[in-house]
C-alpha positions, 0 to 999 in steps of 0.5 A, a space after each residue: 475513488 482511487 484505486 491501486 490497480 497494479 497491486 490488486 493483481 499481485 500476490 506478494 508485496 515487494 519484500 516477498 510478504 504474501 497479501 492476505 487478499 482479505 477484506 480490510 487488508 492494508 497495502 502501501 505504495 510508499 517510500 522506503 527507508 532505502 529510498 526507492 518506493 515499494 508495494 508493501 503489506 502493513 508488516 512491511 511498511 513498519 519495517 521498511 516505510 518512512 512513516 509518513 504518507 502524503 505527496 512525495 511519501 506514499 499512500 494507504 489503501 484498503 481492500 474491499 469486498 470485491 478485492 479492489 484497493 482503494 485509497 484512504 490516506 495520502 492521496 491529493 484530497 487529504 
């Protein structure tokens, strides 16, 4: 399973919104409406994301019991 290692150590997303660090938390690594990509909470993604996942647009990760962010959508296998 693909993990988002750099975001696992982050305490806030790129829009300064804190991560909950709770099991089931959703994190996005995705393109923004502004052009550049960002690491985003669900709230930030709804506000700033382009609303599309996949190659060239972004990935969705879910935090497991160990705090790992595992890819669930938008990867090469989709």
